[in-house]
TIVO-2410 file (N, C-alpha, C; in nm, 3 decimals):
# residues 184
REC num residu      c1      c2      c3 atome chaine
REC   1      M   4.118   3.118  -6.589     N      A
REC   1      M   4.036   3.031  -6.672    CA      A
REC   1      M   3.949   2.948  -6.579     C      A
REC   2      S   3.818   2.960  -6.594     N      A
REC   2      S   3.725   2.887  -6.509    CA      A
REC   2      S   3.694   2.751  -6.571     C      A
REC   3      R   3.744   2.647  -6.509     N      A
REC   3      R   3.714   2.513  -6.560    CA      A
REC   3      R   3.572   2.473  -6.525     C      A
REC   4      I   3.525   2.516  -6.410     N      A
REC   4      I   3.389   2.484  -6.369    CA      A
REC   4      I   3.289   2.554  -6.461     C      A
REC   5      G   3.314   2.681  -6.491     N      A
REC   5      G   3.223   2.757  -6.576    CA      A
REC   5      G   3.211   2.703  -6.717     C      A
REC   6      K   3.319   2.645  -6.770     N      A
REC   6      K   3.318   2.593  -6.907    CA      A
REC   6      K   3.239   2.464  -6.919     C      A
REC   7      K   3.226   2.391  -6.809     N      A
REC   7      K   3.155   2.262  -6.812    CA      A
REC   7      K   3.004   2.287  -6.823     C      A
REC   8      P   2.936   2.228  -6.922     N      A
REC   8      P   2.793   2.252  -6.935    CA      A
REC   8      P   2.714   2.182  -6.825     C      A
REC   9      V   2.599   2.240  -6.788     N      A
REC   9      V   2.511   2.182  -6.687    CA      A
REC   9      V   2.416   2.087  -6.758     C      A
REC  10      E   2.426   1.958  -6.727     N      A
REC  10      E   2.337   1.861  -6.789    CA      A
REC  10      E   2.215   1.843  -6.701     C      A
REC  11      F   2.096   1.842  -6.763     N      A
REC  11      F   1.976   1.819  -6.685    CA      A
REC  11      F   1.897   1.703  -6.745     C      A
REC  12      P   1.849   1.612  -6.658     N      A
REC  12      P   1.781   1.491  -6.707    CA      A
REC  12      P   1.641   1.522  -6.760     C      A
REC  13      T   1.580   1.422  -6.822     N      A
REC  13      T   1.442   1.440  -6.868    CA      A
REC  13      T   1.353   1.458  -6.746     C      A
REC  14      G   1.250   1.537  -6.761     N      A
REC  14      G   1.163   1.569  -6.648    CA      A
REC  14      G   1.200   1.700  -6.583     C      A
REC  15      V   1.315   1.755  -6.620     N      A
REC  15      V   1.358   1.885  -6.567    CA      A
REC  15      V   1.354   1.986  -6.681     C      A
REC  16      T   1.289   2.099  -6.655     N      A
REC  16      T   1.283   2.205  -6.757    CA      A
REC  16      T   1.354   2.328  -6.704     C      A
REC  17      I   1.433   2.391  -6.792     N      A
REC  17      I   1.503   2.514  -6.758    CA      A
REC  17      I   1.450   2.623  -6.849     C      A
REC  18      A   1.402   2.731  -6.786     N      A
REC  18      A   1.351   2.845  -6.861    CA      A
REC  18      A   1.432   2.968  -6.823     C      A
REC  19      I   1.467   3.047  -6.926     N      A
REC  19      I   1.542   3.170  -6.903    CA      A
REC  19      I   1.447   3.286  -6.928     C      A
REC  20      G   1.417   3.360  -6.822     N      A
REC  20      G   1.322   3.470  -6.832    CA      A
REC  20      G   1.392   3.602  -6.856     C      A
REC  21      T   1.316   3.708  -6.839     N      A
REC  21      T   1.371   3.842  -6.856    CA      A
REC  21      T   1.469   3.870  -6.742     C      A
REC  22      D   1.561   3.959  -6.765     N      A
REC  22      D   1.665   3.996  -6.668    CA      A
REC  22      D   1.750   3.877  -6.625     C      A
REC  23      N   1.768   3.778  -6.714     N      A
REC  23      N   1.853   3.661  -6.689    CA      A
REC  23      N   1.812   3.584  -6.562     C      A
REC  24      V   1.682   3.563  -6.543     N      A
REC  24      V   1.634   3.483  -6.431    CA      A
REC  24      V   1.614   3.341  -6.480     C      A
REC  25      V   1.687   3.247  -6.417     N      A
REC  25      V   1.678   3.106  -6.456    CA      A
REC  25      V   1.576   3.038  -6.365     C      A
REC  26      T   1.479   2.968  -6.425     N      A
REC  26      T   1.379   2.892  -6.351    CA      A
REC  26      T   1.399   2.745  -6.383     C      A
REC  27      V   1.419   2.665  -6.280     N      A
REC  27      V   1.438   2.521  -6.296    CA      A
REC  27      V   1.321   2.450  -6.230     C      A
REC  28      K   1.248   2.370  -6.311     N      A
REC  28      K   1.135   2.293  -6.258    CA      A
REC  28      K   1.167   2.146  -6.271     C      A
REC  29      G   1.133   2.071  -6.166     N      A
REC  29      G   1.159   1.927  -6.167    CA      A
REC  29      G   1.056   1.854  -6.084     C      A
REC  30      P   1.075   1.725  -6.064     N      A
REC  30      P   0.977   1.647  -5.990    CA      A
REC  30      P   0.963   1.687  -5.843     C      A
REC  31      K   1.067   1.744  -5.782     N      A
REC  31      K   1.060   1.780  -5.640    CA      A
REC  31      K   1.021   1.925  -5.615     C      A
REC  32      G   1.020   2.009  -5.719     N      A
REC  32      G   0.984   2.148  -5.697    CA      A
REC  32      G   1.038   2.241  -5.803     C      A
REC  33      E   1.039   2.369  -5.769     N      A
REC  33      E   1.081   2.474  -5.863    CA      A
REC  33      E   1.171   2.573  -5.790     C      A
REC  34      L   1.278   2.616  -5.857     N      A
REC  34      L   1.372   2.712  -5.801    CA      A
REC  34      L   1.401   2.822  -5.903     C      A
REC  35      K   1.428   2.942  -5.854     N      A
REC  35      K   1.464   3.055  -5.941    CA      A
REC  35      K   1.594   3.116  -5.893     C      A
REC  36      Q   1.672   3.165  -5.989     N      A
REC  36      Q   1.799   3.230  -5.957    CA      A
REC  36      Q   1.826   3.339  -6.060     C      A
REC  37      A   1.855   3.460  -6.013     N      A
REC  37      A   1.892   3.569  -6.102    CA      A
REC  37      A   2.041   3.556  -6.135     C      A
REC  38      V   2.074   3.560  -6.263     N      A
REC  38      V   2.212   3.548  -6.309    CA      A
REC  38      V   2.259   3.686  -6.354     C      A
REC  39      D   2.386   3.717  -6.332     N      A
REC  39      D   2.443   3.846  -6.373    CA      A
REC  39      D   2.414   3.872  -6.520     C      A
REC  40      R   2.384   3.997  -6.553     N      A
REC  40      R   2.342   4.029  -6.691    CA      A
REC  40      R   2.452   4.011  -6.794     C      A
REC  41      D   2.578   4.010  -6.751     N      A
REC  41      D   2.688   3.992  -6.846    CA      A
REC  41      D   2.702   3.846  -6.892     C      A
REC  42      I   2.660   3.751  -6.811     N      A
REC  42      I   2.673   3.609  -6.844    CA      A
REC  42      I   2.558   3.568  -6.935     C      A
REC  43      K   2.591   3.509  -7.049     N      A
REC  43      K   2.489   3.464  -7.145    CA      A
REC  43      K   2.456   3.318  -7.120     C      A
REC  44      L   2.329   3.284  -7.129     N      A
REC  44      L   2.282   3.147  -7.105    CA      A
REC  44      L   2.229   3.089  -7.235     C      A
REC  45      E   2.273   2.966  -7.267     N      A
REC  45      E   2.229   2.900  -7.390    CA      A
REC  45      E   2.185   2.758  -7.358     C      A
REC  46      V   2.058   2.726  -7.393     N      A
REC  46      V   2.007   2.590  -7.372    CA      A
REC  46      V   2.021   2.514  -7.503     C      A
REC  47      K   2.095   2.400  -7.498     N      A
REC  47      K   2.115   2.318  -7.618    CA      A
REC  47      K   2.091   2.172  -7.583     C      A
REC  48      D   1.996   2.109  -7.646     N      A
REC  48      D   1.960   1.968  -7.631    CA      A
REC  48      D   2.006   1.900  -7.501     C      A
REC  49      G   1.937   1.931  -7.392     N      A
REC  49      G   1.963   1.864  -7.265    CA      A
REC  49      G   2.075   1.923  -7.181     C      A
REC  50      T   2.137   2.033  -7.228     N      A
REC  50      T   2.243   2.097  -7.149    CA      A
REC  50      T   2.223   2.248  -7.148     C      A
REC  51      L   2.275   2.310  -7.044     N      A
REC  51      L   2.274   2.455  -7.033    CA      A
REC  51      L   2.418   2.501  -7.028     C      A
REC  52      E   2.452   2.596  -7.117     N      A
REC  52      E   2.588   2.647  -7.122    CA      A
REC  52      E   2.589   2.792  -7.079     C      A
REC  53      L   2.688   2.828  -6.998     N      A
REC  53      L   2.706   2.966  -6.956    CA      A
REC  53      L   2.829   3.021  -7.026     C      A
REC  54      V   2.815   3.138  -7.088     N      A
REC  54      V   2.924   3.197  -7.166    CA      A
REC  54      V   2.954   3.335  -7.108     C      A
REC  55      R   3.083   3.360  -7.082     N      A
REC  55      R   3.122   3.492  -7.031    CA      A
REC  55      R   3.172   3.577  -7.147     C      A
REC  56      P   3.152   3.710  -7.140     N      A
REC  56      P   3.190   3.796  -7.253    CA      A
REC  56      P   3.340   3.820  -7.265     C      A
REC  57      T   3.410   3.837  -7.151     N      A
REC  57      T   3.554   3.867  -7.155    CA      A
REC  57      T   3.626   3.783  -7.050     C      A
REC  58      D   3.758   3.802  -7.043     N      A
REC  58      D   3.838   3.731  -6.944    CA      A
REC  58      D   3.873   3.820  -6.825     C      A
REC  59      Q   3.787   3.917  -6.795     N      A
REC  59      Q   3.809   3.999  -6.676    CA      A
REC  59      Q   3.795   3.912  -6.552     C      A
REC  60      I   3.859   3.951  -6.445     N      A
REC  60      I   3.854   3.873  -6.321    CA      A
REC  60      I   3.709   3.862  -6.272     C      A
REC  61      R   3.634   3.971  -6.280     N      A
REC  61      R   3.494   3.970  -6.236    CA      A
REC  61      R   3.413   3.871  -6.317     C      A
REC  62      H   3.430   3.870  -6.449     N      A
REC  62      H   3.355   3.778  -6.534    CA      A
REC  62      H   3.393   3.633  -6.509     C      A
REC  63      K   3.521   3.608  -6.483     N      A
REC  63      K   3.566   3.472  -6.454    CA      A
REC  63      K   3.501   3.421  -6.325     C      A
REC  64      A   3.498   3.509  -6.224     N      A
REC  64      A   3.440   3.471  -6.095    CA      A
REC  64      A   3.291   3.442  -6.109     C      A
REC  65      M   3.220   3.528  -6.180     N      A
REC  65      M   3.076   3.510  -6.199    CA      A
REC  65      M   3.045   3.385  -6.281     C      A
REC  66      H   3.131   3.355  -6.376     N      A
REC  66      H   3.112   3.240  -6.466    CA      A
REC  66      H   3.103   3.110  -6.386     C      A
REC  67      G   3.202   3.085  -6.302     N      A
REC  67      G   3.204   2.964  -6.221    CA      A
REC  67      G   3.095   2.963  -6.114     C      A
REC  68      L   3.070   3.080  -6.054     N      A
REC  68      L   2.969   3.089  -5.948    CA      A
REC  68      L   2.831   3.051  -6.000     C      A
REC  69      Y   2.788   3.115  -6.108     N      A
REC  69      Y   2.652   3.091  -6.156    CA      A
REC  69      Y   2.636   2.951  -6.215     C      A
REC  70      R   2.744   2.895  -6.270     N      A
REC  70      R   2.736   2.758  -6.319    CA      A
REC  70      R   2.712   2.664  -6.203     C      A
REC  71      S   2.781   2.685  -6.090     N      A
REC  71      S   2.763   2.602  -5.972    CA      A
REC  71      S   2.624   2.618  -5.912     C      A
REC  72      L   2.574   2.742  -5.908     N      A
REC  72      L   2.441   2.766  -5.853    CA      A
REC  72      L   2.332   2.697  -5.935     C      A
REC  73      V   2.343   2.705  -6.068     N      A
REC  73      V   2.244   2.640  -6.154    CA      A
REC  73      V   2.255   2.489  -6.142     C      A
REC  74      S   2.376   2.438  -6.133     N      A
REC  74      S   2.396   2.294  -6.117    CA      A
REC  74      S   2.334   2.244  -5.986     C      A
REC  75      N   2.351   2.320  -5.878     N      A
REC  75      N   2.291   2.286  -5.750    CA      A
REC  75      N   2.138   2.289  -5.757     C      A
REC  76      M   2.084   2.382  -5.836     N      A
REC  76      M   1.939   2.389  -5.852    CA      A
REC  76      M   1.887   2.264  -5.922     C      A
REC  77      V   1.958   2.220  -6.028     N      A
REC  77      V   1.916   2.101  -6.103    CA      A
REC  77      V   1.920   1.979  -6.012     C      A
REC  78      K   2.028   1.967  -5.933     N      A
REC  78      K   2.037   1.852  -5.841    CA      A
REC  78      K   1.927   1.859  -5.735     C      A
REC  79      G   1.895   1.978  -5.689     N      A
REC  79      G   1.793   1.995  -5.586    CA      A
REC  79      G   1.654   1.954  -5.632     C      A
REC  80      V   1.616   1.991  -5.754     N      A
REC  80      V   1.480   1.957  -5.801    CA      A
REC  80      V   1.470   1.812  -5.847     C      A
REC  81      T   1.583   1.743  -5.868     N      A
REC  81      T   1.577   1.602  -5.905    CA      A
REC  81      T   1.595   1.511  -5.784     C      A
REC  82      E   1.700   1.531  -5.706     N      A
REC  82      E   1.730   1.443  -5.592    CA      A
REC  82      E   1.693   1.506  -5.459     C      A
REC  83      G   1.712   1.636  -5.443     N      A
REC  83      G   1.691   1.702  -5.316    CA      A
REC  83      G   1.817   1.697  -5.230     C      A
REC  84      Y   1.816   1.770  -5.122     N      A
REC  84      Y   1.930   1.776  -5.031    CA      A
REC  84      Y   1.885   1.737  -4.891     C      A
REC  85      V   1.971   1.668  -4.818     N      A
REC  85      V   1.944   1.626  -4.680    CA      A
REC  85      V   2.066   1.660  -4.595     C      A
REC  86      K   2.042   1.724  -4.480     N      A
REC  86      K   2.149   1.751  -4.384    CA      A
REC  86      K   2.103   1.705  -4.248     C      A
REC  87      Q   2.197   1.649  -4.171     N      A
REC  87      Q   2.164   1.601  -4.039    CA      A
REC  87      Q   2.251   1.670  -3.935     C      A
REC  88      L   2.187   1.709  -3.824     N      A
REC  88      L   2.256   1.770  -3.711    CA      A
REC  88      L   2.245   1.677  -3.592     C      A
REC  89      E   2.351   1.671  -3.512     N      A
REC  89      E   2.355   1.582  -3.397    CA      A
REC  89      E   2.369   1.668  -3.271     C      A
REC  90      L   2.289   1.638  -3.168     N      A
REC  90      L   2.294   1.710  -3.041    CA      A
REC  90      L   2.376   1.627  -2.943     C      A
REC  91      V   2.495   1.678  -2.907     N      A
REC  91      V   2.585   1.605  -2.817    CA      A
REC  91      V   2.584   1.675  -2.682     C      A
REC  92      G   2.538   1.607  -2.579     N      A
REC  92      G   2.537   1.664  -2.445    CA      A
REC  92      G   2.431   1.598  -2.360     C      A
REC  93      V   2.453   1.596  -2.230     N      A
REC  93      V   2.359   1.535  -2.137    CA      A
REC  93      V   2.234   1.620  -2.129     C      A
REC  94      G   2.118   1.559  -2.154     N      A
REC  94      G   1.991   1.630  -2.145    CA      A
REC  94      G   1.955   1.709  -2.268     C      A
REC  95      F   2.036   1.705  -2.373     N      A
REC  95      F   2.002   1.777  -2.496    CA      A
REC  95      F   1.893   1.700  -2.568     C      A
REC  96      K   1.784   1.768  -2.605     N      A
REC  96      K   1.671   1.702  -2.671    CA      A
REC  96      K   1.621   1.789  -2.786     C      A
REC  97      A   1.554   1.724  -2.882     N      A
REC  97      A   1.492   1.794  -2.994    CA      A
REC  97      A   1.359   1.728  -3.023     C      A
REC  98      A   1.257   1.810  -3.048     N      A
REC  98      A   1.126   1.759  -3.087    CA      A
REC  98      A   1.071   1.851  -3.194     C      A
REC  99      S   0.998   1.793  -3.290     N      A
REC  99      S   0.941   1.876  -3.396    CA      A
REC  99      S   0.793   1.848  -3.410     C      A
REC 100      T   0.717   1.956  -3.428     N      A
REC 100      T   0.574   1.946  -3.460    CA      A
REC 100      T   0.553   2.038  -3.579     C      A
REC 101      G   0.524   1.977  -3.694     N      A
REC 101      G   0.511   2.056  -3.816    CA      A
REC 101      G   0.646   2.115  -3.850     C      A
REC 102      N   0.653   2.246  -3.864     N      A
REC 102      N   0.779   2.312  -3.895    CA      A
REC 102      N   0.832   2.392  -3.776     C      A
REC 103      I   0.791   2.351  -3.656     N      A
REC 103      I   0.842   2.413  -3.533    CA      A
REC 103      I   0.935   2.313  -3.466     C      A
REC 104      L   1.055   2.359  -3.435     N      A
REC 104      L   1.156   2.275  -3.371    CA      A
REC 104      L   1.173   2.322  -3.227     C      A
REC 105      D   1.156   2.230  -3.132     N      A
REC 105      D   1.169   2.261  -2.989    CA      A
REC 105      D   1.300   2.199  -2.941     C      A
REC 106      L   1.394   2.282  -2.900     N      A
REC 106      L   1.528   2.236  -2.862    CA      A
REC 106      L   1.555   2.261  -2.715     C      A
REC 107      A   1.605   2.159  -2.645     N      A
REC 107      A   1.653   2.174  -2.508    CA      A
REC 107      A   1.805   2.157  -2.516     C      A
REC 108      L   1.877   2.269  -2.502     N      A
REC 108      L   2.022   2.267  -2.523    CA      A
REC 108      L   2.101   2.306  -2.399     C      A
REC 109      G   2.045   2.279  -2.281     N      A
REC 109      G   2.118   2.306  -2.158    CA      A
REC 109      G   2.100   2.446  -2.104     C      A
REC 110      Y   2.017   2.526  -2.167     N      A
REC 110      Y   1.987   2.659  -2.114    CA      A
REC 110      Y   1.872   2.647  -2.015     C      A
REC 111      S   1.837   2.756  -1.948     N      A
REC 111      S   1.729   2.754  -1.850    CA      A
REC 111      S   1.592   2.742  -1.916     C      A
REC 112      H   1.586   2.759  -2.047     N      A
REC 112      H   1.459   2.755  -2.119    CA      A
REC 112      H   1.478   2.676  -2.250     C      A
REC 113      N   1.368   2.627  -2.304     N      A
REC 113      N   1.373   2.560  -2.434    CA      A
REC 113      N   1.377   2.666  -2.543     C      A
REC 114      I   1.438   2.632  -2.655     N      A
REC 114      I   1.445   2.724  -2.769    CA      A
REC 114      I   1.347   2.675  -2.874     C      A
REC 115      I   1.256   2.764  -2.913     N      A
REC 115      I   1.158   2.732  -3.018    CA      A
REC 115      I   1.212   2.794  -3.147     C      A
REC 116      F   1.235   2.710  -3.247     N      A
REC 116      F   1.294   2.754  -3.373    CA      A
REC 116      F   1.198   2.722  -3.486     C      A
REC 117      E   1.160   2.823  -3.563     N      A
REC 117      E   1.068   2.802  -3.675    CA      A
REC 117      E   1.146   2.773  -3.803     C      A
REC 118      I   1.118   2.659  -3.865     N      A
REC 118      I   1.184   2.618  -3.989    CA      A
REC 118      I   1.103   2.674  -4.106     C      A
REC 119      P   1.168   2.727  -4.211     N      A
REC 119      P   1.094   2.777  -4.328    CA      A
REC 119      P   1.006   2.668  -4.389     C      A
REC 120      K   0.894   2.709  -4.446     N      A
REC 120      K   0.796   2.613  -4.499    CA      A
REC 120      K   0.848   2.533  -4.618     C      A
REC 121      E   0.956   2.579  -4.682     N      A
REC 121      E   1.013   2.506  -4.796    CA      A
REC 121      E   1.087   2.379  -4.753     C      A
REC 122      L   1.122   2.371  -4.624     N      A
REC 122      L   1.200   2.258  -4.575    CA      A
REC 122      L   1.113   2.165  -4.490     C      A
REC 123      K   1.153   2.037  -4.487     N      A
REC 123      K   1.089   1.939  -4.400    CA      A
REC 123      K   1.187   1.908  -4.288     C      A
REC 124      V   1.136   1.899  -4.165     N      A
REC 124      V   1.221   1.869  -4.051    CA      A
REC 124      V   1.170   1.743  -3.983     C      A
REC 125      A   1.264   1.661  -3.937     N      A
REC 125      A   1.230   1.541  -3.861    CA      A
REC 125      A   1.335   1.524  -3.751     C      A
REC 126      T   1.290   1.473  -3.637     N      A
REC 126      T   1.382   1.448  -3.528    CA      A
REC 126      T   1.374   1.300  -3.489     C      A
REC 127      S   1.486   1.246  -3.443     N      A
REC 127      S   1.486   1.107  -3.399    CA      A
REC 127      S   1.575   1.094  -3.277     C      A
REC 128      Q   1.535   1.004  -3.187     N      A
REC 128      Q   1.611   0.978  -3.066    CA      A
REC 128      Q   1.607   0.828  -3.040     C      A
REC 129      E   1.721   0.764  -3.053     N      A
REC 129      E   1.731   0.622  -3.022    CA      A
REC 129      E   1.806   0.606  -2.892     C      A
REC 130      K   1.770   0.501  -2.818     N      A
REC 130      K   1.831   0.479  -2.687    CA      A
REC 130      K   1.983   0.459  -2.702     C      A
REC 131      G   2.058   0.532  -2.622     N      A
REC 131      G   2.203   0.521  -2.626    CA      A
REC 131      G   2.269   0.605  -2.736     C      A
REC 132      Q   2.189   0.675  -2.816     N      A
REC 132      Q   2.241   0.758  -2.925    CA      A
REC 132      Q   2.206   0.904  -2.899     C      A
REC 133      N   2.277   0.994  -2.964     N      A
REC 133      N   2.247   1.136  -2.954    CA      A
REC 133      N   2.124   1.169  -3.039     C      A
REC 134      P   2.043   1.269  -2.997     N      A
REC 134      P   1.930   1.310  -3.081    CA      A
REC 134      P   1.979   1.364  -3.215     C      A
REC 135      I   1.900   1.337  -3.321     N      A
REC 135      I   1.937   1.380  -3.456    CA      A
REC 135      I   1.825   1.462  -3.516     C      A
REC 136      I   1.861   1.574  -3.577     N      A
REC 136      I   1.767   1.659  -3.651    CA      A
REC 136      I   1.798   1.641  -3.798     C      A
REC 137      T   1.697   1.607  -3.879     N      A
REC 137      T   1.715   1.588  -4.023    CA      A
REC 137      T   1.637   1.695  -4.097     C      A
REC 138      L   1.705   1.768  -4.185     N      A
REC 138      L   1.642   1.870  -4.268    CA      A
REC 138      L   1.648   1.827  -4.413     C      A
REC 139      E   1.535   1.837  -4.484     N      A
REC 139      E   1.527   1.801  -4.626    CA      A
REC 139      E   1.467   1.916  -4.704     C      A
REC 140      G   1.512   1.932  -4.829     N      A
REC 140      G   1.457   2.035  -4.915    CA      A
REC 140      G   1.526   2.036  -5.050     C      A
REC 141      V   1.483   2.129  -5.136     N      A
REC 141      V   1.540   2.138  -5.270    CA      A
REC 141      V   1.643   2.249  -5.282     C      A
REC 142      D   1.643   2.344  -5.190     N      A
REC 142      D   1.732   2.460  -5.198    CA      A
REC 142      D   1.854   2.440  -5.109     C      A
REC 143      K   1.969   2.418  -5.169     N      A
REC 143      K   2.093   2.391  -5.096    CA      A
REC 143      K   2.133   2.508  -5.007     C      A
REC 144      Q   2.116   2.630  -5.058     N      A
REC 144      Q   2.154   2.748  -4.981    CA      A
REC 144      Q   2.069   2.762  -4.856     C      A
REC 145      L   1.938   2.741  -4.869     N      A
REC 145      L   1.846   2.756  -4.757    CA      A
REC 145      L   1.873   2.652  -4.650     C      A
REC 146      I   1.896   2.527  -4.689     N      A
REC 146      I   1.924   2.421  -4.592    CA      A
REC 146      I   2.053   2.454  -4.517     C      A
REC 147      G   2.156   2.497  -4.587     N      A
REC 147      G   2.282   2.531  -4.523    CA      A
REC 147      G   2.268   2.646  -4.425     C      A
REC 148      Q   2.188   2.745  -4.462     N      A
REC 148      Q   2.170   2.862  -4.376    CA      A
REC 148      Q   2.094   2.825  -4.249     C      A
REC 149      V   1.987   2.745  -4.262     N      A
REC 149      V   1.908   2.705  -4.146    CA      A
REC 149      V   1.992   2.615  -4.054     C      A
REC 150      C   2.068   2.523  -4.113     N      A
REC 150      C   2.156   2.438  -4.031    CA      A
REC 150      C   2.258   2.521  -3.955     C      A
REC 151      A   2.314   2.621  -4.019     N      A
REC 151      A   2.413   2.707  -3.954    CA      A
REC 151      A   2.351   2.784  -3.837     C      A
REC 152      K   2.225   2.828  -3.854     N      A
REC 152      K   2.157   2.901  -3.746    CA      A
REC 152      K   2.129   2.808  -3.628     C      A
REC 153      I   2.085   2.685  -3.657     N      A
REC 153      I   2.058   2.590  -3.548    CA      A
REC 153      I   2.189   2.557  -3.477     C      A
REC 154      R   2.295   2.534  -3.554     N      A
REC 154      R   2.426   2.503  -3.495    CA      A
REC 154      R   2.477   2.619  -3.410     C      A
REC 155      G   2.446   2.742  -3.453     N      A
REC 155      G   2.490   2.862  -3.381    CA      A
REC 155      G   2.422   2.880  -3.246     C      A
REC 156      L   2.311   2.809  -3.222     N      A
REC 156      L   2.243   2.820  -3.092    CA      A
REC 156      L   2.329   2.762  -2.980     C      A
REC 157      R   2.410   2.660  -3.012     N      A
REC 157      R   2.502   2.601  -2.914    CA      A
REC 157      R   2.613   2.533  -2.992     C      A
REC 158      K   2.717   2.611  -3.026     N      A
REC 158      K   2.828   2.556  -3.104    CA      A
REC 158      K   2.903   2.453  -3.020     C      A
REC 159      P   2.960   2.351  -3.084     N      A
REC 159      P   3.035   2.251  -3.009    CA      A
REC 159      P   3.158   2.313  -2.944     C      A
REC 160      E   3.177   2.281  -2.816     N      A
REC 160      E   3.293   2.336  -2.748    CA      A
REC 160      E   3.410   2.239  -2.761     C      A
REC 161      P   3.534   2.289  -2.756     N      A
REC 161      P   3.649   2.206  -2.792    CA      A
REC 161      P   3.697   2.108  -2.684     C      A
REC 162      Y   3.646   2.117  -2.561     N      A
REC 162      Y   3.698   2.032  -2.454    CA      A
REC 162      Y   3.623   1.900  -2.443     C      A
REC 163      K   3.491   1.905  -2.435     N      A
REC 163      K   3.412   1.782  -2.426    CA      A
REC 163      K   3.336   1.752  -2.555     C      A
REC 164      G   3.325   1.851  -2.644     N      A
REC 164      G   3.255   1.831  -2.770    CA      A
REC 164      G   3.105   1.849  -2.759     C      A
REC 165      K   3.057   1.908  -2.648     N      A
REC 165      K   2.914   1.928  -2.629    CA      A
REC 165      K   2.863   2.040  -2.718     C      A
REC 166      G   2.744   2.021  -2.774     N      A
REC 166      G   2.683   2.123  -2.857    CA      A
REC 166      G   2.612   2.062  -2.976     C      A
REC 167      V   2.575   2.146  -3.071     N      A
REC 167      V   2.508   2.100  -3.193    CA      A
REC 167      V   2.612   2.095  -3.303     C      A
REC 168      K   2.626   1.977  -3.365     N      A
REC 168      K   2.724   1.963  -3.472    CA      A
REC 168      K   2.662   1.887  -3.588     C      A
REC 169      F   2.725   1.897  -3.705     N      A
REC 169      F   2.680   1.822  -3.821    CA      A
REC 169      F   2.713   1.675  -3.800     C      A
REC 170      K   2.629   1.588  -3.850     N      A
REC 170      K   2.655   1.444  -3.837    CA      A
REC 170      K   2.782   1.412  -3.916     C      A
REC 171      G   2.875   1.348  -3.852     N      A
REC 171      G   3.001   1.313  -3.917    CA      A
REC 171      G   3.107   1.421  -3.910     C      A
REC 172      E   3.076   1.537  -3.852     N      A
REC 172      E   3.173   1.646  -3.841    CA      A
REC 172      E   3.281   1.608  -3.740     C      A
REC 173      V   3.405   1.631  -3.776     N      A
REC 173      V   3.517   1.602  -3.686    CA      A
REC 173      V   3.556   1.732  -3.617     C      A
REC 174      L   3.551   1.729  -3.485     N      A
REC 174      L   3.582   1.850  -3.407    CA      A
REC 174      L   3.728   1.849  -3.365     C      A
REC 175      R   3.786   1.967  -3.360     N      A
REC 175      R   3.922   1.982  -3.308    CA      A
REC 175      R   3.914   1.989  -3.157     C      A
REC 176      R   3.972   1.892  -3.091     N      A
REC 176      R   3.963   1.885  -2.946    CA      A
REC 176      R   4.089   1.940  -2.882     C      A
REC 177      K   4.072   1.996  -2.761     N      A
REC 177      K   4.184   2.049  -2.685    CA      A
REC 177      K   4.205   1.966  -2.559     C      A
REC 178      A   4.325   1.965  -2.511     N      A
REC 178      A   4.353   1.897  -2.383    CA      A
REC 178      A   4.302   1.987  -2.271     C      A
REC 179      G   4.257   1.927  -2.165     N      A
REC 179      G   4.207   2.004  -2.050    CA      A
REC 179      G   4.321   2.059  -1.968     C      A
REC 180      K   4.290   2.093  -1.845     N      A
REC 180      K   4.395   2.144  -1.755    CA      A
REC 180      K   4.497   2.035  -1.728     C      A
REC 181      S   4.621   2.073  -1.725     N      A
REC 181      S   4.724   1.974  -1.690    CA      A
REC 181      S   4.736   1.970  -1.538     C      A
REC 182      A   4.781   1.857  -1.489     N      A
REC 182      A   4.795   1.841  -1.344    CA      A
REC 182      A   4.900   1.937  -1.291     C      A
REC 183      G   4.899   1.959  -1.161     N      A
REC 183      G   4.993   2.054  -1.099    CA      A
REC 183      G   5.137   2.011  -1.117     C      A
REC 184      K   5.223   2.068  -1.040     N      A
REC 184      K   5.366   2.044  -1.052    CA      A
REC 184      K   5.394   1.904  -1.027     C      A
***
């Protein structure tokens, strides 16, 4: 029984939800527009300010799709109204980040700088305060896209467990290991 799937998606005024052919949901709001194809078995019903997803049977596949698509549509509604922001922190001596437009220039301790192109749907900003680690801020309406881009940037230099150097999410707690123990 999907408790998430049964909960209707409420959308505020200023947000319009349109259901097109082949169960494609289009959500338009003040920050932008998003589209998502929904499985053909799941029925979508718009009723006075809410969107309800109904599954045909209690098969395991239908239960899984029910909760999944409800969450995806809910994330779309939140994205076009509030938007999503993720921050990455560069921990390490000499690690730097600079952005010009949607190009991110990263110095992560390699022999060369890494030039990373951010998709045009996202906004990128970098900040460096004295005594603090450089911070990369990504903003956008698509939660999946922001998460994927952040994961790719983090993958360029994952935090290592001994000193914690690398690219990590702001506020992420790393599992640290003890170093070499002294001799006998």
